[in-house]
N, C-alpha and C positions, 0 to 999 in steps of 0.2 A: 427322519427317525429310522435311521439304519443302524441298527445295533442289536445285540443279542437278546435285550430285555424286550424289545420291540417285536422281534421276531418271535420270541416264545409267548409274548402276550396274543399276538394275532393267531399263533398256534392254539393256544387254549380258548380263546373266544371262538374260534372257528369250530372247534372240537364240541364245545358246550352247546352252541348254537346247533350245530348239525344233529347232535344227539337229542336235543330237546325238540327239534323238528321232526325228527323221526319218531320220537316218542308221540308227539300230537298226531302223526299220521296213524300209527298203530292204534292209539287211542279212539281216534275217530272211526276208523273202520271197524274196530272190534265193538264198539258201542252203536254204531249207526248213526252217531249226533256228532257234528263237529261245532267247536265254539265258534262264536261270531268274531269279528275283527274289534280289537280294543279289549279292555279290561271288564266291560259292563257284563259279560257272561258270568263272571264270578259272583256279581251281586245279584243279577236277575234271574240266573240260571237259564238263561236263554241261548239258544243254539240253531243250528239248522240241521234237521232230520233228514235222512235219505229217503224217507218215506213220504214228508210232507213237502220239503223244500228241495227236492233233487239238484236243481241248477245251481242253488247257493251252496248246498253241501259240497258238490264237486269242484266248484270255483274254490272254496276254501281249502279243499286237498291240494287243489293244484297250486294254490299259494304256499301252502306248507312244504310242497315239494320243491318250489322254486326258492325258498328260504333254505331248506336242506341243501340243494345244489350250490346255493351261493356262500353258505358258510362252510361247505366241505372244500369249495374251490379256494375260499381265504385259508383254511388251515393247510391245504395241500401246497399253495403257493408261498406260503410263509415257511413251510417246512423245506421245500426245494430251494430256497433263496440261501 
């Protein structure tokens, strides 16, 4: 899949993923509560609090940061090719 459509698709997916991961990090730091893995937190309103579950909270922030780096790398690699 080496073409301009593939390149722009990867750039758009990378940019949207990086922006959403960054928004999750900012939202979690501001509220002191990180959403759990998967989509169950939308239904059960469960998550990890920085006060009651600090290790899980920071682990989720770490995973969001890894996602941010991965999506940013994807967008940058597609832009540079």
